[in-house]
Residue frames as a rotation matrix with the C-alpha (Angstrom) as fourth column:
UNK 1
0.092 0.885 -0.457 48.07
0.022 0.457 0.889 -0.02
0.996 -0.092 0.023 -105.61
UNK 2
-0.012 0.018 1.000 47.07
-0.929 -0.371 -0.005 0.50
0.371 -0.928 0.021 -101.97
UNK 3
-0.263 -0.133 -0.955 47.80
0.106 0.980 -0.166 -2.30
0.959 -0.145 -0.244 -99.51
UNK 4
0.836 0.536 -0.122 46.61
0.083 0.098 0.992 -3.38
0.543 -0.839 0.037 -96.17
UNK 5
0.059 -0.881 0.470 49.26
-0.542 -0.424 -0.726 -1.95
0.838 -0.212 -0.503 -93.70
UNK 6
0.679 0.325 0.658 48.22
-0.717 0.103 0.689 -4.14
0.156 -0.940 0.303 -90.65
UNK 7
0.864 -0.415 -0.284 50.71
0.405 0.909 -0.095 -6.98
0.298 -0.033 0.954 -91.20
UNK 8
-0.047 -0.939 0.342 53.63
0.453 -0.325 -0.830 -4.66
0.890 0.116 0.441 -91.10
UNK 9
0.032 0.167 0.985 52.16
-0.624 -0.766 0.151 -2.61
0.780 -0.620 0.080 -88.26
UNK 10
0.921 0.388 0.025 51.50
-0.283 0.625 0.727 -5.75
0.267 -0.677 0.686 -86.20
UNK 11
0.486 -0.810 -0.328 55.06
0.684 0.586 -0.435 -6.86
0.544 -0.013 0.839 -86.46
UNK 12
-0.336 -0.600 0.726 56.28
0.058 -0.782 -0.620 -3.44
0.940 -0.166 0.298 -85.25
UNK 13
0.226 0.516 0.826 53.84
-0.803 -0.382 0.458 -3.26
0.552 -0.767 0.328 -82.32
UNK 14
0.946 0.174 -0.275 54.33
-0.019 0.873 0.487 -6.92
0.324 -0.455 0.829 -81.27
UNK 15
0.226 -0.946 -0.233 58.12
0.681 0.324 -0.656 -6.47
0.697 -0.011 0.717 -81.10
UNK 16
-0.196 -0.278 0.940 57.94
-0.286 -0.901 -0.326 -3.32
0.938 -0.333 0.097 -78.88
UNK 17
-0.699 -0.166 -0.696 58.40
0.560 0.477 -0.677 -3.77
0.445 -0.863 -0.241 -75.10
UNK 18
0.423 0.892 0.159 55.50
0.449 -0.359 0.818 -2.84
0.787 -0.275 -0.552 -72.85
UNK 19
-0.703 -0.547 0.455 56.20
-0.124 -0.536 -0.835 -0.20
0.701 -0.643 0.309 -70.16
UNK 20
0.357 0.739 -0.572 54.68
0.557 0.323 0.765 -1.01
0.750 -0.592 -0.297 -66.73
UNK 21
-0.864 -0.485 0.136 54.77
0.151 -0.506 -0.849 1.58
0.480 -0.713 0.510 -63.93
UNK 22
-0.085 0.916 -0.391 51.76
0.810 0.292 0.509 0.97
0.580 -0.274 -0.767 -61.64
UNK 23
-0.137 0.005 -0.991 52.60
0.846 -0.519 -0.119 4.08
-0.515 -0.855 0.067 -59.69
UNK 24
-0.469 -0.109 -0.876 52.54
-0.226 -0.944 0.239 6.54
-0.854 0.310 0.418 -62.60
UNK 25
0.343 0.741 0.577 49.82
0.406 0.437 -0.803 6.27
-0.847 0.510 -0.151 -65.21
UNK 26
0.876 -0.046 -0.480 51.37
-0.387 -0.663 -0.641 8.80
-0.289 0.748 -0.598 -67.54
UNK 27
-0.189 -0.982 0.011 54.73
-0.841 0.168 0.514 6.93
-0.507 0.088 -0.858 -67.47
UNK 28
-0.423 0.138 0.896 52.85
0.276 0.961 -0.018 3.95
-0.863 0.240 -0.444 -68.84
UNK 29
0.507 0.860 0.063 50.40
0.297 -0.106 -0.949 5.64
-0.809 0.499 -0.309 -71.24
UNK 30
0.566 -0.316 -0.761 52.83
-0.668 -0.717 -0.200 7.59
-0.483 0.622 -0.617 -73.34
UNK 31
-0.499 -0.862 -0.089 55.41
-0.759 0.385 0.525 4.80
-0.419 0.330 -0.846 -74.15
UNK 32
-0.638 0.317 0.702 52.69
0.277 0.945 -0.175 2.27
-0.718 0.083 -0.691 -74.71
UNK 33
0.359 0.850 -0.385 50.71
-0.102 -0.374 -0.922 4.44
-0.928 0.370 -0.048 -77.15
UNK 34
-0.718 -0.410 0.562 50.52
0.501 0.256 0.827 3.78
-0.483 0.875 0.022 -80.82
UNK 35
0.219 0.775 -0.593 48.72
-0.224 -0.551 -0.804 5.78
-0.950 0.308 0.053 -83.47
UNK 36
-0.563 -0.288 0.774 48.07
0.570 0.542 0.617 4.81
-0.598 0.789 -0.141 -87.00
UNK 37
0.004 0.572 -0.820 46.90
-0.483 -0.717 -0.503 6.70
-0.876 0.398 0.273 -90.08
UNK 38
-0.223 -0.014 0.975 45.80
0.675 0.719 0.165 5.50
-0.704 0.694 -0.151 -93.49
UNK 39
-0.963 -0.129 -0.238 45.40
-0.095 -0.665 0.741 7.03
-0.254 0.736 0.628 -96.86
UNK 40
-0.060 0.980 -0.190 41.94
-0.824 -0.156 -0.544 7.60
-0.563 0.124 0.817 -98.38
UNK 41
0.018 0.035 -0.999 42.85
-0.811 0.586 0.006 4.79
0.585 0.810 0.038 -100.88
UNK 42
-0.907 -0.305 -0.289 43.66
-0.072 0.790 -0.609 2.40
0.414 -0.532 -0.739 -97.96
UNK 43
-0.727 0.644 0.237 40.42
-0.440 -0.171 -0.882 3.38
-0.527 -0.745 0.408 -96.35
UNK 44
0.091 0.773 -0.628 38.51
-0.993 0.020 -0.120 2.17
-0.081 0.634 0.769 -99.37
UNK 45
0.028 -0.135 -0.990 40.04
-0.485 0.864 -0.132 -1.31
0.874 0.484 -0.042 -99.20
UNK 46
-0.936 -0.334 -0.112 40.42
-0.050 0.439 -0.897 -1.88
0.349 -0.834 -0.428 -95.50
UNK 47
0.044 0.962 -0.270 37.39
0.120 0.263 0.957 -3.37
0.992 -0.074 -0.104 -93.74
UNK 48
0.384 0.209 0.899 36.17
-0.845 -0.314 0.434 -3.07
0.373 -0.926 0.056 -90.21
UNK 49
1.000 0.002 -0.009 37.02
0.000 0.957 0.291 -6.73
0.009 -0.291 0.957 -89.91
UNK 50
0.376 -0.926 0.024 40.61
0.506 0.184 -0.843 -6.13
0.776 0.329 0.538 -91.01
UNK 51
-0.132 -0.348 0.928 41.06
-0.498 -0.786 -0.366 -3.42
0.857 -0.511 -0.070 -88.29
UNK 52
0.616 0.434 0.658 39.40
-0.781 0.224 0.583 -5.47
0.105 -0.873 0.477 -85.57
UNK 53
0.906 -0.336 -0.258 41.50
0.311 0.941 -0.135 -8.52
0.288 0.042 0.957 -86.41
UNK 54
-0.007 -0.951 0.310 44.63
0.238 -0.303 -0.923 -6.36
0.971 0.067 0.229 -86.12
UNK 55
-0.031 0.045 0.999 43.58
-0.798 -0.603 0.002 -4.95
0.602 -0.796 0.055 -82.73
UNK 56
0.864 0.424 0.272 42.63
-0.502 0.674 0.542 -8.33
0.047 -0.604 0.795 -81.37
UNK 57
0.687 -0.673 -0.274 45.91
0.468 0.698 -0.542 -9.79
0.556 0.244 0.794 -82.47
UNK 58
-0.101 -0.709 0.698 47.71
-0.168 -0.680 -0.714 -6.91
0.981 -0.189 -0.050 -80.85
UNK 59
0.380 0.389 0.839 45.83
-0.890 -0.094 0.446 -7.56
0.253 -0.917 0.310 -77.58
UNK 60
0.994 -0.016 -0.107 46.78
0.034 0.985 0.167 -11.28
0.103 -0.170 0.980 -77.74
UNK 61
0.283 -0.959 0.029 50.43
0.466 0.111 -0.878 -10.49
0.839 0.262 0.478 -78.36
UNK 62
-0.164 -0.295 0.941 50.49
-0.540 -0.772 -0.336 -8.00
0.826 -0.563 -0.033 -75.54
UNK 63
0.709 0.512 0.484 48.89
-0.692 0.376 0.616 -10.50
0.133 -0.772 0.621 -73.20
UNK 64
0.834 -0.486 -0.261 51.45
0.445 0.872 -0.203 -13.17
0.326 0.053 0.944 -74.03
UNK 65
-0.061 -0.893 0.446 54.28
0.157 -0.450 -0.879 -10.55
0.986 0.017 0.167 -73.45
UNK 66
0.109 0.200 0.974 52.88
-0.840 -0.505 0.198 -9.63
0.531 -0.840 0.113 -70.13
UNK 67
0.956 0.236 0.175 52.51
-0.293 0.808 0.512 -13.25
-0.021 -0.541 0.841 -68.99
UNK 68
0.558 -0.819 -0.133 56.07
0.428 0.422 -0.799 -13.91
0.711 0.389 0.586 -70.18
UNK 69
-0.441 -0.673 0.594 57.20
-0.076 -0.632 -0.772 -11.22
0.894 -0.385 0.227 -67.70
UNK 70
-0.811 -0.030 -0.584 55.14
0.496 0.493 -0.715 -12.58
0.309 -0.870 -0.385 -64.77
UNK 71
-0.815 0.569 0.111 52.09
-0.574 -0.764 -0.295 -10.43
-0.083 -0.304 0.949 -64.97
UNK 72
-0.666 0.632 0.397 48.63
0.426 0.759 -0.493 -11.87
-0.612 -0.159 -0.774 -64.34
UNK 73
-0.526 0.595 0.608 45.64
0.684 -0.129 0.718 -11.50
0.506 0.793 -0.339 -66.59
UNK 74
0.517 0.856 0.035 43.73
0.725 -0.459 0.514 -8.30
0.456 -0.240 -0.857 -65.90
UNK 75
0.116 -0.522 -0.845 46.61
0.814 -0.437 0.382 -6.26
-0.569 -0.732 0.374 -64.54
UNK 76
-0.888 -0.386 -0.250 46.58
0.153 -0.761 0.631 -3.95
-0.434 0.522 0.734 -67.62
UNK 77
0.372 0.917 -0.145 43.89
0.220 -0.239 -0.946 -2.05
-0.902 0.320 -0.291 -69.51
UNK 78
-0.778 -0.414 0.473 44.21
0.565 -0.129 0.815 -1.90
-0.276 0.901 0.334 -73.27
UNK 79
0.206 0.835 -0.510 42.21
0.356 -0.550 -0.756 1.04
-0.912 -0.026 -0.410 -74.61
UNK 80
-0.648 -0.298 0.700 41.56
0.747 -0.074 0.660 2.30
-0.145 0.952 0.271 -78.14
UNK 81
0.279 0.717 -0.639 40.13
0.360 -0.695 -0.623 5.57
-0.890 -0.056 -0.452 -79.51
UNK 82
0.207 -0.128 0.970 39.89
0.954 -0.193 -0.229 7.59
0.217 0.973 0.082 -82.72
UNK 83
-0.272 -0.357 -0.894 41.79
0.444 -0.871 0.213 10.91
-0.854 -0.339 0.395 -82.56
UNK 84
0.535 0.620 0.574 39.68
0.778 -0.096 -0.621 12.69
-0.330 0.779 -0.534 -85.10
UNK 85
0.817 -0.268 -0.510 41.73
-0.259 -0.962 0.089 15.92
-0.515 0.059 -0.855 -85.05
UNK 86
-0.165 -0.981 -0.102 44.81
-0.671 0.036 0.741 13.97
-0.723 0.190 -0.664 -86.17
UNK 87
0.443 0.434 -0.785 42.95
-0.866 0.434 -0.249 11.42
0.232 0.789 0.568 -88.21
UNK 88
-0.600 -0.748 -0.284 44.56
-0.622 0.660 -0.422 8.50
0.503 -0.076 -0.861 -86.25
UNK 89
0.733 0.525 -0.433 43.39
-0.094 0.708 0.700 5.25
0.674 -0.472 0.568 -84.73
UNK 90
-0.243 -0.834 0.495 45.19
-0.712 -0.193 -0.675 5.08
0.659 -0.517 -0.547 -81.37
UNK 91
0.801 0.437 -0.409 45.63
0.034 0.649 0.760 2.58
0.597 -0.623 0.505 -78.56
UNK 92
-0.254 -0.834 0.491 47.66
-0.639 -0.236 -0.732 2.26
0.726 -0.499 -0.473 -75.36
UNK 93
0.294 0.292 -0.910 47.89
0.455 0.795 0.402 0.31
0.841 -0.532 0.101 -72.14
UNK 94
-0.254 -0.373 0.893 48.01
-0.707 -0.558 -0.434 1.26
0.660 -0.741 -0.122 -68.47
UNK 95
-0.950 -0.140 -0.280 47.91
0.092 0.730 -0.677 -0.64
0.299 -0.669 -0.681 -65.25
UNK 96
-0.116 0.992 -0.039 44.30
0.380 0.081 0.921 -1.47
0.918 0.092 -0.387 -64.17
UNK 97
-0.159 0.035 -0.987 45.03
0.987 0.012 -0.159 -0.37
0.007 -0.999 -0.036 -60.54
UNK 98
-0.967 -0.220 0.130 44.81
0.230 -0.970 0.073 3.27
0.111 0.101 0.989 -61.67
UNK 99
-0.371 0.918 -0.142 41.07
0.683 0.166 -0.711 2.99
-0.629 -0.361 -0.688 -62.01
UNK 100
0.625 0.539 -0.565 40.86
-0.020 -0.712 -0.702 5.58
-0.780 0.450 -0.435 -64.79
UNK 101
0.335 -0.513 0.791 42.29
0.940 0.246 -0.238 6.32
-0.073 0.823 0.564 -68.23
UNK 102
-0.223 -0.613 -0.758 44.65
0.646 -0.675 0.356 9.26
-0.730 -0.410 0.546 -68.81
UNK 103
-0.350 0.212 0.912 42.59
0.794 -0.449 0.409 11.72
0.496 0.868 -0.011 -70.79
UNK 104
-0.958 0.005 -0.288 41.71
0.149 -0.846 -0.512 15.27
-0.246 -0.533 0.809 -70.04
UNK 105
-0.625 0.768 -0.141 38.44
-0.608 -0.364 0.706 14.97
0.490 0.527 0.694 -71.85
UNK 106
-0.049 0.727 0.685 35.21
-0.807 0.375 -0.456 13.45
-0.588 -0.575 0.569 -70.66
UNK 107
-0.914 -0.369 -0.167 35.07
-0.399 0.747 0.533 9.80
-0.071 0.554 -0.830 -71.78
UNK 108
0.335 0.942 -0.005 32.27
-0.915 0.324 -0.239 7.81
-0.223 0.085 0.971 -73.18
UNK 109
-0.667 -0.563 0.489 33.13
-0.461 0.827 0.323 4.14
-0.586 -0.010 -0.810 -72.88
UNK 110
0.151 0.675 -0.722 31.75
-0.982 0.186 -0.032 2.13
0.112 0.714 0.691 -75.81
UNK 111
0.360 0.107 0.927 30.98
-0.502 0.860 0.096 -1.55
-0.786 -0.499 0.364 -75.58
UNK 112
0.813 0.120 0.570 31.73
0.368 0.653 -0.662 -2.32
-0.451 0.748 0.487 -79.20
UNK 113
-0.185 -0.957 -0.222 35.17
0.360 -0.277 0.891 -1.94
-0.914 0.085 0.396 -80.71
UNK 114
-0.307 0.094 0.947 33.54
0.951 0.066 0.302 -1.44
-0.034 0.993 -0.109 -84.12
UNK 115
0.801 0.550 -0.236 32.22
0.572 -0.820 0.030 1.91
-0.177 -0.159 -0.971 -82.90
UNK 116
0.329 -0.782 -0.528 35.80
-0.084 -0.582 0.809 3.23
-0.940 -0.222 -0.258 -82.75
UNK 117
-0.505 -0.630 0.590 36.80
0.442 0.398 0.804 1.58
-0.741 0.667 0.077 -86.00
UNK 118
0.157 0.694 0.703 33.82
0.987 -0.128 -0.095 2.88
0.024 0.708 -0.705 -87.97
UNK 119
0.825 0.048 -0.562 34.53
0.195 -0.959 0.204 6.37
-0.530 -0.278 -0.801 -86.63
UNK 120
-0.082 -0.959 -0.271 38.10
-0.139 -0.258 0.956 6.17
-0.987 0.116 -0.112 -87.93
UNK 121
-0.597 -0.176 0.783 37.43
0.644 0.477 0.598 4.48
-0.478 0.861 -0.172 -91.35
UNK 122
0.189 0.769 0.611 34.52
0.967 -0.254 0.020 6.85
0.170 0.587 -0.792 -92.14
UNK 123
0.237 -0.101 -0.966 36.17
0.511 -0.833 0.212 10.03
-0.826 -0.544 -0.146 -90.92
UNK 124
0.913 0.035 0.406 36.49
0.372 -0.480 -0.794 12.90
0.168 0.876 -0.452 -93.46
UNK 125
0.703 -0.668 0.243 39.66
-0.692 -0.722 0.019 13.77
0.163 -0.182 -0.970 -91.70
UNK 126
0.933 -0.326 -0.151 41.89
0.327 0.945 -0.017 10.73
0.148 -0.033 0.988 -92.30
UNK 127
-0.044 -0.982 0.181 44.91
0.803 -0.142 -0.578 13.10
0.594 0.120 0.795 -92.44
UNK 128
-0.617 -0.084 -0.782 43.68
0.664 -0.590 -0.460 15.50
-0.422 -0.803 0.420 -89.81
UNK 129
0.510 0.829 -0.230 41.57
0.636 -0.543 -0.548 18.58
-0.579 0.133 -0.804 -90.19
UNK 130
-0.067 -0.576 0.815 42.70
0.948 -0.291 -0.128 20.62
0.310 0.764 0.566 -93.19
UNK 131
-0.768 -0.317 -0.557 43.78
0.506 -0.833 -0.223 24.21
-0.394 -0.453 0.800 -92.46
UNK 132
-0.865 0.449 0.222 41.08
-0.077 -0.557 0.827 25.34
0.495 0.699 0.517 -94.88
UNK 133
0.057 0.906 -0.420 38.37
0.460 0.350 0.816 23.92
0.886 -0.239 -0.397 -92.54
UNK 134
-0.147 -0.160 -0.976 39.67
0.985 -0.115 -0.130 25.89
-0.091 -0.980 0.174 -89.62
UNK 135
0.569 0.399 0.719 38.60
0.458 -0.880 0.126 29.41
0.683 0.258 -0.684 -88.73
UNK 136
-0.535 -0.796 -0.284 41.00
0.737 -0.275 -0.618 31.79
0.413 -0.540 0.733 -87.14
UNK 137
0.612 0.791 0.023 39.34
0.602 -0.484 0.635 33.84
0.513 -0.375 -0.772 -84.42
UNK 138
-0.466 -0.738 0.487 40.87
0.237 -0.635 -0.736 36.96
0.852 -0.227 0.471 -82.98
UNK 139
-0.716 0.185 -0.673 40.25
0.669 -0.093 -0.737 38.23
-0.199 -0.978 -0.057 -79.36
UNK 140
-0.600 0.554 -0.577 36.95
-0.269 -0.819 -0.507 40.03
-0.754 -0.149 0.640 -79.22
UNK 141
-0.863 0.309 -0.400 35.53
-0.331 0.253 0.909 38.10
0.382 0.917 -0.116 -82.16
UNK 142
-0.165 0.884 0.438 31.77
-0.983 -0.109 -0.150 37.62
-0.084 -0.455 0.886 -81.57
UNK 143
0.416 0.268 -0.869 32.10
-0.513 0.858 0.019 33.93
0.751 0.438 0.495 -82.74
UNK 144
-0.685 -0.682 -0.257 34.27
-0.115 0.450 -0.886 33.17
0.720 -0.577 -0.387 -79.71
UNK 145
0.489 0.848 -0.204 32.10
0.053 0.205 0.977 31.46
0.871 -0.489 0.055 -77.05
UNK 146
-0.010 -0.514 0.858 32.87
-0.920 -0.332 -0.210 32.06
0.393 -0.791 -0.469 -73.46
UNK 147
-0.877 -0.471 -0.095 33.73
-0.405 0.832 -0.379 29.04
0.258 -0.294 -0.920 -71.27
UNK 148
-0.492 0.762 0.421 30.14
-0.345 0.274 -0.898 28.62
-0.799 -0.587 0.128 -70.02
UNK 149
0.462 0.763 -0.453 28.89
-0.704 0.004 -0.711 28.25
-0.540 0.647 0.538 -73.61
UNK 150
-0.320 -0.646 -0.693 31.62
-0.924 0.375 0.077 25.98
0.210 0.665 -0.717 -74.93
UNK 151
0.746 0.616 -0.251 30.42
-0.573 0.787 0.230 22.48
0.339 -0.027 0.940 -75.56
UNK 152
0.290 -0.580 0.761 32.15
-0.686 0.428 0.588 19.74
-0.667 -0.693 -0.274 -73.57
UNK 153
-0.082 -0.317 -0.945 34.31
-0.882 0.465 -0.079 17.42
0.464 0.827 -0.318 -75.68
UNK 154
0.455 0.202 0.867 33.49
-0.611 0.779 0.138 13.80
-0.648 -0.593 0.478 -75.19
UNK 155
-0.361 -0.681 -0.637 35.88
-0.921 0.367 0.130 11.14
0.145 0.633 -0.760 -76.43
UNK 156
0.813 0.581 -0.046 34.67
-0.577 0.813 0.072 7.64
0.079 -0.032 0.996 -77.21
UNK 157
-0.357 -0.932 0.060 37.00
-0.925 0.345 -0.158 4.95
0.126 -0.112 -0.986 -75.87
UNK 158
0.756 0.457 -0.469 36.83
-0.381 0.889 0.252 1.20
0.532 -0.012 0.847 -76.04
UNK 159
-0.173 -0.870 0.462 38.77
-0.943 0.011 -0.331 -0.79
0.283 -0.494 -0.822 -73.40
UNK 160
0.758 0.325 -0.565 39.43
-0.188 0.939 0.289 -4.32
0.624 -0.113 0.773 -72.20
UNK 161
0.562 -0.612 0.556 41.52
-0.637 0.109 0.763 -5.95
-0.528 -0.783 -0.328 -69.43
UNK 162
0.503 -0.519 -0.691 44.64
-0.463 0.513 -0.723 -7.70
0.730 0.683 0.018 -70.60
């Protein structure tokens, strides 16, 4: 029988030390990043409310951890996104002084955390995109679009100051 994995995941995340390096966004983003995947069976029993509660509790725990180490409220940005290609729900933290989030894609900031959660829970790619859904293109293939025709990838991200 499938179970809600969030209590176990919360304990693991809450125990992990936050990395702060206000001079280097990538030195913060990578070690502070977490990604989670669920089985299709778990997706059937997990609710948006379950996921949102988990994320809010992580934010609270991270805030307490930062305050215990002398950081003021608002010095870090907690951000969350759905990595559809991998089938993961992801989040990380970086110092707010950077003024941007460390992604190569164009970002669409969403106001509602449920947007990200719904995208993840309702994804047909909970375990990534199956190889059978991919098409191998060889150089010269007429299906290859040149750079001018390629659609720009836009990643939805939710963020909050911690």
